[in-house]
C-alpha positions, 0 to 999 in steps of 0.5 A: 750485323756480323762480328768484325774481324781485324785484318792483322796484315793491314793493321801491321802495315799501318804500324811499321814499328809493330814488326820490330821486336815485341812491343808490350807497353800499350798500357803506357803509351802505344804505337800510333798508326801511320794515319795518326802520325801523318795527321799530326805531322802534317798539321804542324807543317801547315802551321809552319807554312801559314801560322797556327791561327790560319791552319786551325781555321782551315780545320775548324770543321774537322775539329768540330766533327771530332765531338761527334766521333768521340761521342760515338766511341764513348756512348755519349752526345757531342755536347757531353764531350770535352777535349783536354790535354790528358786523362789527368787533366780530364779527371782533375777538372771533373773531380774539382767540379764535384761539390764537396763540403764538411761531413761529405764522404768520398768512396774509392776502391782498393785499386785507386790510382795515385794520380786520383788519390792524391787530389781526393785526399788533398781536397777532402782535407781542405773541406773536411770531407772523409775518404773511405775505401770500398773493399775488394771481393775474393776476385780482387774487383770492387765488392758491390755488396760492401759498397751498398753497405757503405752508401748513404746520403752523405756520399757525394762521389764514388771514384771508380777505376775501370781497369787498374794500372797494376793488373788485369782486372776489369771492375763491374761499372754498371753495378757500382753506378746503379748502387751509387745513384740510389743515394744520389752520389756521382760516379767518376769513372777513370777509363784511362786504361780501358778506352781503346781496348774495351767498350766504354760507353756512358749510356751502357755503363750509367756513370756520370763522368768519364776521364780518358787518355789518347796515348794508351790503347786508343793509339793517339798522340801523347798530350791528349785526353777526353772528358765525358760529362753527362747532360743530367749532371752538367749543372751539378759539376760546374768547373771552378776554373774557366777561361774565355773558351768555357765562359764569356765576359758579358759585362764589366762585372758579368760573365756566363759559363757554357752549359755543356761539357766544353765548359771544362775545356781551355782556349789554348790546346795543341791543334795537331794533337787533337786532330791526331786523337780524332783520327785515332778514335775514327781508326778504332771505330772503323776496326770495331771496338768489340773486335779490338777487345776480342783480339786484345783479350786473346793476346793477353790470355795467350801471354798469361798462359805462357808465363804461367807455365814458366817455373819461378814466374807468378802471374799477378792478375786478378778479377773475374773479367780480364783486361789486356794488362798482364802483370807478373813477377820472376823469383829472384829478380827485381821487376826493374831488372826483368824489364831491362833484360827484356829490353836487351832482347827488344821486348818492351815492357814496363813496371808498376810500383807500390806508390801508383796503387798503394792500397791494392799493392799493400793488400796483396803484399807486392811492391812492384810488378812487371807490366806487359800490355799486348795490343791487337797489332801483335802477331801471336808468334811475337807474344810467344817470343816474349814468353821465351825471353822471360823463360830464358831468365 
């Protein structure tokens, strides 16, 4: 099979806003293609015509088919897929279902995200478990050799961020998973910043649980997420909070809980948003994940190279392998000021601060960075324009 090539003219036609200014915030919330917008808005209009229940019933087959679509995207089986309303909800449901007791250990990496760190620390305090940090190697990614030194049978979970929010590195997932499994530990992969821009396949990465969002690189609606629960660990990670969708009230004092990943779902959800997420996943599959990854990488490297050539600008990205997230600082200017100045020139970026990735930022002595994240729908000339605006600062 030949390598797919993305038709830039077509994807830009699918995303009219891509031609206005320079959008560099797909790591925050990307621009959805018209196909996704039409799906979401169209279903909301149908709900206004016939009511939410009837409108949902009309799309029952499409909603059910969505499990297969996300399974194809994530290298899983349909019964290993659960839909949620965010990456946070996916991650929390997965983490809360991991058995933890006094004396157990949880390992995190130095690029752990605050949204994960807070519930880890809270639950560890409640049950008497300990939380320990795996150091980074010289490239900034998780040090697999150091991880192996820390692993023992008391480690119940390794929490791994695939692509951190505050820099361009990509962690070596398979090596971490293989090491953790040697002592029976579970691996929960935060793929919030990798799904949609990099291949994220459970069957290849070997992890037990994957949490991800729809709004970022996958270009789906906000308020959407997905969770992968591998069959091999489904019995070990039973959710504690289950409603009438994930379970069934079978007698006055009896109930049963689904055996598959959908035990983590709730009965109520936004039908329109879920249909939009499924459409976004199909769109990515049609373009080809490898082709998307190549295009994103090309734009990110072009941006890094351009920024690196500007006096007073420091690119802050680490790692042997890089994602589409590009972070930098400008001498003498606060990152929030750089963001505002770029916005005046219709260049959209954001910032990432100390409290979102405290361990990594503290280790590097950085309190805030500008974060730019170019997607495949940008023309190379738009990337160059962003570089020129930064140079003008």
